[in-house]
C-alpha positions as CSV (number, residue, x, y, z in Angstrom):
1,M,104.2,50.2,82.5
2,E,106.9,53.1,83.9
3,R,105.4,55.3,86.4
4,R,106.1,58.4,85.6
5,P,107.3,60.4,89.2
6,T,105.9,63.7,90.3
7,G,106.2,66.2,92.6
8,R,109.5,67.2,93.2
9,P,112.1,66.5,89.7
10,R,115.3,65.4,90.9
11,G,117.5,67.7,91.4
12,F,115.4,70.4,92.3
13,D,117.0,73.5,93.2
14,P,114.9,75.6,95.3
15,D,117.3,79.0,95.5
16,A,117.8,78.4,91.7
17,A,114.4,78.0,91.2
18,L,113.8,81.1,93.1
19,E,116.1,83.4,91.3
20,R,113.6,82.2,88.4
21,A,110.7,83.4,89.7
22,L,112.2,86.6,91.0
23,L,113.0,87.4,86.8
24,V,109.6,86.3,86.2
25,F,107.4,88.8,89.0
26,W,110.5,91.4,88.2
27,E,109.2,90.7,84.1
28,H,105.3,90.5,84.3
29,G,104.3,91.9,87.8
30,Y,102.5,90.5,90.2
31,E,99.6,89.7,88.3
32,G,101.2,89.2,85.3
33,A,102.7,86.5,86.5
34,S,100.7,83.4,86.0
35,L,101.1,80.3,88.2
36,A,101.7,78.5,84.8
37,T,104.8,80.9,83.8
38,L,105.6,80.5,87.3
39,T,106.4,77.1,87.4
40,E,107.6,76.5,83.7
41,A,110.8,79.4,84.2
42,M,111.0,77.3,87.5
43,G,111.2,74.2,86.5
44,I,109.0,71.9,88.9
45,S,105.2,71.6,88.9
46,T,103.0,73.4,90.5
47,T,102.6,70.6,93.4
48,S,106.5,71.0,94.0
49,M,105.5,75.0,93.9
50,Y,103.1,75.4,96.5
51,A,105.4,72.0,98.8
52,T,108.4,74.2,98.7
53,F,107.7,78.0,99.0
54,G,104.0,77.8,99.9
55,N,101.4,79.6,97.3
56,K,102.0,82.5,94.9
57,E,101.7,85.3,97.7
58,K,104.3,84.1,99.5
59,L,106.7,83.0,96.3
60,F,106.4,86.7,95.6
61,R,107.1,87.5,99.3
62,K,110.1,85.2,99.2
63,A,111.5,87.4,95.4
64,V,111.1,90.9,97.3
65,E,113.5,89.9,99.9
66,R,116.0,87.8,97.1
67,Y,115.7,91.1,95.3
68,T,116.9,93.0,98.0
69,E,119.6,90.5,98.5
70,G,120.1,90.3,95.2
71,P,119.5,93.3,92.6
72,S,119.1,96.1,95.0
73,A,122.2,95.1,98.0
74,Y,123.9,98.2,96.1
75,V,121.6,100.1,98.6
76,V,123.0,99.3,101.4
77,D,126.8,99.9,99.8
78,A,125.2,103.4,99.1
79,L,123.8,103.7,102.8
80,D,127.8,103.3,104.0
81,Q,129.3,106.3,101.9
82,P,130.8,109.2,103.9
83,T,128.3,111.9,102.9
84,A,124.9,112.4,101.9
85,F,125.9,113.2,98.5
86,E,127.8,110.2,98.5
87,V,124.9,108.3,99.1
88,T,122.5,109.6,96.7
89,T,124.8,109.7,93.6
90,A,126.0,106.1,94.8
91,L,121.9,105.2,95.3
92,I,120.9,106.5,91.7
93,A,124.4,104.7,89.9
94,G,122.9,101.9,91.9
95,T,119.5,102.5,90.2
96,I,120.5,102.7,86.7
97,A,123.4,100.0,87.0
98,T,119.7,97.7,88.1
99,T,117.4,99.2,86.1
100,T,119.1,99.0,82.6
101,R,120.8,95.8,83.4
102,P,122.4,94.5,79.8
103,A,120.2,91.0,80.3
104,G,117.2,90.1,82.1
105,P,114.0,92.9,83.3
106,H,114.4,96.6,83.5
107,G,113.0,98.4,85.5
108,C,112.2,98.1,89.1
109,L,110.7,95.2,90.4
110,G,109.5,97.0,93.5
111,V,108.0,99.8,91.7
112,Q,106.0,98.0,88.6
113,G,105.6,94.4,90.6
114,A,102.3,95.5,92.2
115,L,101.8,98.8,90.6
116,V,98.1,97.7,88.7
117,T,96.5,95.0,90.8
118,G,92.7,93.7,91.8
119,D,91.7,93.0,94.7
120,S,93.0,89.6,94.7
121,A,96.2,91.1,94.4
122,R,96.4,93.5,97.4
123,S,98.7,92.3,99.7
124,A,101.9,92.3,97.2
125,R,100.8,95.6,96.5
126,E,101.2,96.4,100.5
127,L,104.5,94.4,100.9
128,L,105.9,96.5,98.2
129,V,104.3,100.3,99.8
130,G,105.8,98.9,102.8
131,W,108.9,97.8,100.8
132,R,109.7,101.4,99.1
133,D,108.5,102.9,102.5
134,D,111.2,101.4,104.9
135,G,113.6,102.1,102.0
136,Y,112.5,106.0,102.4
137,A,113.0,106.2,106.2
138,T,116.1,104.1,106.0
139,L,117.5,107.5,103.3
140,R,115.8,109.8,106.0
141,D,117.7,108.6,108.7
142,R,121.1,108.5,106.9
143,F,120.2,112.3,105.8
144,E,119.3,113.1,109.5
145,R,122.9,112.0,110.4
146,A,124.7,114.2,107.8
147,V,122.1,117.1,109.0
148,D,123.5,116.5,112.6
149,D,126.8,116.3,111.3
150,G,127.5,119.1,109.4
151,D,127.7,117.4,106.6
152,L,124.4,118.7,105.2
153,P,123.4,121.9,106.1
154,P,121.2,123.2,109.2
155,E,118.3,124.0,107.5
156,A,118.8,121.6,105.0
157,D,115.2,119.2,105.1
158,P,116.3,115.1,105.7
159,A,112.5,114.5,104.4
160,V,112.1,116.4,101.4
161,L,115.5,115.3,100.4
162,A,114.8,111.2,100.9
163,R,111.6,112.1,99.1
164,F,113.4,114.0,96.5
165,V,116.3,111.0,95.9
166,T,113.7,108.0,96.2
167,A,110.8,109.7,93.8
168,L,114.1,110.2,91.2
169,A,115.5,106.9,92.0
170,Y,111.9,105.4,91.3
171,G,111.5,107.7,88.4
172,I,114.7,106.0,86.9
173,A,113.0,102.8,87.0
174,V,110.2,103.9,85.3
175,Q,112.1,105.2,82.6
176,A,114.3,102.6,82.2
177,A,111.5,99.8,82.0
178,G,110.3,101.9,78.8
179,G,113.3,101.7,77.2
180,V,115.2,105.0,78.0
181,A,119.0,104.8,77.8
182,R,121.4,104.4,80.5
183,E,123.7,107.8,79.2
184,E,119.9,109.3,78.8
185,L,118.9,108.3,82.7
186,Q,122.5,109.3,83.9
187,E,122.5,112.6,82.3
188,M,119.1,113.3,83.9
189,A,120.2,112.3,87.0
190,D,123.2,115.0,87.2
191,A,120.8,117.9,86.1
192,A,118.3,116.3,88.8
193,L,121.7,116.1,91.3
194,R,122.9,119.7,90.1
195,A,119.8,121.0,93.0
196,W,122.0,119.0,95.7
197,P,122.1,121.5,98.8
198,L,125.5,122.7,99.5
199,T,127.6,122.5,103.3
């Protein structure tokens, strides 16, 4: 009788498996992504998942890293824009494009991934709180430079502006997850950005 192979399947590609796990977490959140759903999507056994990625929490951490470097990579380019307003419009445009992709999950992994979690998922929730806080701090620092450079008026508050922009972006992500169309989200963003401080 021929023995069935166990563990890692032939041709197993950890990078492709992680990409599929990212999509599961993005669509279902941390708690909603069961091990069975993850391993089925990844095309591997639970044994292979643990051997390659560690436990579910470690897999989620790797998925968040992949999300930051992949779908959320527009943030880095946006921060390099020459003015604070261009930074903001690029961030919002990237948020709208990423959260309303025709294929794949809508919304933002960093917002929805662990909004409702029990005690067993506390570390996932804390990971995403830190992820969002880092994004806010980076944007605040960029706006502080804009004030120093005279791009924003001296009375502008970089911390408040950064909170405004991140709240707008995360609100867009939540609306997108609920099925609001890209065009409507852009109209809402345009209306919000009319309040931008002028130099």
